[in-house]
N, C-alpha and C positions, 0 to 999 in steps of 0.2 A: 932888779926888783925895786919898785918905788916904796919908800917908807914914810909914814906919817904918824902923828900921835894925837890922842884925845884922852880925856879922863875916862869916859865910859864907852865901850864898844857894844852896840846893841845889835843882835842878830835877829832879824824878823821885823817886817813892817806891817804886821797886823795891828789890831787895837792895842795889845799889850805893849809892843815895842814902840809904837808911835806915841802912845800916852806917856810912857816912861821918858821918851825923848823930850816931849813937851814939858813935863813936870821938871825935869832936870834943867832944861833951858831957863825956865822961870826962876829956878834957884841959882842961876848963873854958872851952871856946871856944863862944860862943853861935852858933846857926844856925837857919835856917828852911827847911823842906822844902815845896816846891810840887808838887802832882800834879794832872794834869788828869782822872784817873779817880777813881771813888769808892773809899772805903776797902773796901767790900764786894768790889769788883772785884779790887783788888790782893791782898786777903787770900785770895781763892779762885781765883787764876790758877795752875793746876797746870802746872808746868814741870819743871825739872831735879830730880833726886833724889839725886845723889851729891855728898857734901862731901869734898874732899881732907883729908888728915890735918891740915895746918896751918890750914886754914880751920875745921875742927872744934875745933882747939886754941884758935884765936882766939875762937870762940864761947864756949868754957868760960872762957877767961881774962878775958873782958869781961862775965861774968855772964849769958850767954845759953844756957848749955849744959844746964841742968837738964832741960827738956822733951825736948831732943834725945837726951840720954842715957836718958831714961825711955821714950820711945815710938819713938825712932829705932832703927836696927839697925846694929850694927857688922859690917862685912864685912872679913874678913882675906884675901880673895882674890876671884878671878872666874874664869869659864870661857869657853873658846873651843871651838866645835864646828866641826870641819872634816872633811869626808868621813865623817860619821857617827861620828867619834871625839871624845870629850870630853877636853879638856886643861885641867887646873886650874893657875892661876897663883897661887901662895901669896905674897901681899904681905908677910905677917908674917915668913915665913921669908927672903924675898929682900931686904927692906928694913927690917924691924923696925917697919913702920908699917901702918896700916889706913885704910880710908875709912868714912864713915858714910852710910847710906842715910836721908835725911831730906829731905822734899820742900821745894822752894823756897817754896811758899806757907806752910809751917810756919815757915820761917826768917823770912819777912816778918811773920807774925803775932807771933812772938817779938820782933822788932825794934820793931814798932808798940807792943806792950804795954810794952816797956822805955822807949820814948820818952814814952809817955803817963804812965807812972809817975814819970818824971823831970820832968814838966811841959814836955816838948818841944813845939815849935810845928810842927805838920804841917797844911797846908791842902789838903784833898782837893777835887776838882772845881773847881780854879782854872783859869780859861780865859784865852785870849788872852795867854799868857805870852810875853814878849819880853825880850831882853837888850840893854843899852845901855851905851855908853861903856866897854866892857871893855878898850879900849886905853889908858885913862887910869887914874889912881889913885882915881877915883870912879865905879866901875861901879854900875849899878842894874838892877833887874828891874821890869817893869810887868806887871800881871795884873788880872783881874777875879775877884772872890770875893764870892759872895752878892749879885750885882748891882751891886757898887761897884768902881770903879777904884782900884787901889792901886799905890803905888811903894815898892819895898824897896831902900834904899841898903845897900851892903855893900862889903867889902874884896875879896872873892873870890867868883866864881860857879863852881859845880861843875855841869857838864852831865852828869847821870846819867839822861837822858831817853830812852835807847834809840835804836835805829837810825833810827827815823822821827821823832825829836825835833827840836826847833828849834835846839839848841845847836850841833851840828856844822854845820848849814845856815847858821848865823850867821857862821861863819868867812869871811874874805875868799876869794872864789872862786879866786884864783890861788895861795892858800897851801896848800890841802889836796892831797896826793898820795894817790890811792886805789889800793889793791891788791885785786883782786877775782877770785874764781873761783866760778862757778856750776856745780854738779854736775848731770849729766844724769838725776838721780833724786831722789826725796824719800822721806820716811818716812810711811807710813800708821800712825798711832798710835791705840791704843785704851786706855781704862780700863774695867776689868771687875770686877764683884763676884765675885771668884774668888780663893781662897787661892793664893799663888804656888806654882808647880810645882817650884821649886828654891829653896834658901835663899840662893843667890848668883846674880848675873846670868849669862846665857848669851849670848855673841856668836856668831852662827851664820853661817858662810860656806857658801852652798848654791848649786847650779846654777840654782835658781829665783830667787835673789837673797838679800840679807841679811835676817836676822831677829834680834831682840833680845828676850830675856825679862828683864823687870825687875819691880819691884813698888813700891808706895807704902805698904803696910801689911800686916799679917798676913792681911787679908781682901780686899785690893785688888791686882790685877795690872795692870801697865803693860807692854804689848807693842807691838812695831813690826814692820812688814814693809816691805822696799824696794818702792817703787812709782814710777810716773811722778810728776814734781813737780807736775803739774796733774791728778792722778788724780781723776775724779769719784767721790764717795763712794757714789753709787748703784751703781757697779760692784762694790761690796764689801758685800754683805749679810752679816749675822753668820755664817751657816753657812759661807760661803766663807772668811771671815777665820780662823775656827777650823780649818778644814780645811787651809788653807795654812800656818798656824802649826805644826800638827801635823806636816806634811811637812818643813818646814825645820828644826824643832827635834828631829826624831826621832833617838834614839840608844838604845843598850842600857839597859834598866831605867828608861826615862823614860816618864812618862804626863802628858800636858798636862791641867791642870785648867781646865775651862771654866766660864763663868757669864754673867750678864747684862751685856752691853756697854752702858754708859751714856754713853760719849763716844767720838767718832771725829773725827779730823782728819788732814790731810795737811800736812806741813811740808817745804818746799823746802830744799835743802841748799846752803850757800854758805860760802866763806871770804872774809873782808874785813878789811882794816886801813886806817885813815886816819892819815896822818902830816902834821903833828905833832898831838899831843893837847892842845896849849895855844896860846893866843895872848893876850898881855896878861894880864889877870886872869881869863880864862875857861879852865877846865880840863875836859877830857872824861874820862869813866870808863865802863867796862863797854861795853855794846852800842852806846853812842853813838860809840865809837871802833873797835870791832872785833867781828867775828862769827866763830864757829867752827861747823863741822858738829857735831852732838851726839854723834857716835861716840865721842869721847874724854872726854865728860862734863866739859867745861871751861868752858862758858859762864858759869854762876853763879860758879864758882871764880875765873875770871880777873877778873870784875867786883869780887869781894871783894878780890883782890890789888891791883887798881888803887887802891881807896879806902884800903886799909891804907897803901899808899905815899903817897897824897895826904894822908891825915890826919897822918901823921908829918911830912911836909914843911910842912904848914900849922902844926902845933904848933911846929916849930922856927922858922918865920917869925914867928909871933905872939908866942911866949913868950921866944924867945932871940935874936930879930932875926937869925937865920941863914937866909939866902935861898937857899942852895945847893940844898936839896931841891926847892924849887919851880922854880928855874931848870932843873934837870936832870930834872924829872918825866917828860917825854916819853922821854928817853933811858933812864931807869931802867925805865919800864914796857915800852918796846918790846923790850928785850932779852928779857924774860920772855915777852911776848906772842908774839913770833915763834917762840920755842921751843914754846909752846902751839899756835900755828897749825901748826907742823911736825908735832907729835904728832897733832893732830886730822886733818890731811890724810893722814898716814901710816896711821892706823887706818882712815880712810874708804877709802883706796885699796886697802888690804890685804883688807878684809872685804866689799866690794860687788862685784856683777856689773856690768861695763861692756860695753854692747852693741858699742862700737867696738873692743874688744880683739880682736886676732888670736890665733892659736895661740901665738905666742911670748909675747905679753903675759900670756896665761892661765898659761903655764908659769912665768913670772917671779913672778906672784902666788902660785902654789903653792909655789915655792922659798922665797919670803920667809916665808910662813907656816910652812913646814917648819923653817926655821932658827930663827925666833923661838920656836916652841913646843917645840923639841927641843934647844935650846942653853941652858945655864945663863946665859951672857952675854946672849943674846937675851931671856930671861925677865926678867933684872934690868933691862935697858933698858926693857922694857914696864912692869914693875912700878914703877920709880922715877918714870917719867913719869905713870903712872896715879894713884899716891897723891899726886903733886903736887910741883912744884918749890918751893924756899923762897920765902916771900912777899916777902922783901927781897933 
């Protein structure tokens, strides 16, 4: 078995793991990233598209913002469509902030390029990854890479390996408390070669179910329809998708641009939090510790917030022998995470059709939307949560 050493072993090369690696490198702290998928896979995995204001600022401040500012799109607001009436929420006017539309796979590409340029060590297609002795001062990771068994000794292990990864599963079984909600619907999502029909997103509350108009580039549209969480894709030929999108997004002066659909998928919706996010020298970040429904556009952003907090804590621990940040990592993260969970749950509850709702429930949903969209205080609440809470 080959043995090597680093300060921080990072499991997972998604946005969380790569951003943590980047931030640690800038602080002069060596690290190694292990990923079980191929580089091609992680660079082309199209997921989230909205970056909160402070996440975009972090990208710029750490040398990652050039391509985002060149090919991404600044959004100063968003739109809510209710009963055929379009309501614009002006983020810039309400909060002085904006968001960036810049796809997750582009963020990942920028991070990988930055780590390669800096000589960072990223091992893709590393298999049989396992964590050991994280309750001691000498944790280590074992894995197989290019057919050879390896051992990586480190001071800290960061579990950025997603909901189905091995890090959270390695916690003592009686330690983790899980908070979970599965929603009775999913999102049927498509990518299409079609210019976006609107310059900003449209969130639609419709009697047929929720719809979302989004985009990934000036020539590529990303659109969603509320569906059953286990909806068979064969039930949705292209013609039916475009027809239903046109119905749910219809409003005065609007024309839906259609095109060739080249990707379809159904995503189940859930809210999930695991507490605590640390045990010994093993720390969780991103989807390894929490999941949000995508309605609030918080998944990628909450992962970046976690590792910004973790990187700062590790820097203080290593360079200043200040251990408070690491000791309080779970507490610091969870306060923000539960606020994000609340916002994502609230957006999901407000915008979707629930089959179990009775007439009273439906009226309450209508009243909630009426207040939020027609009250300055309600719009500020929505806007300040959407553009993002402070990272720290």
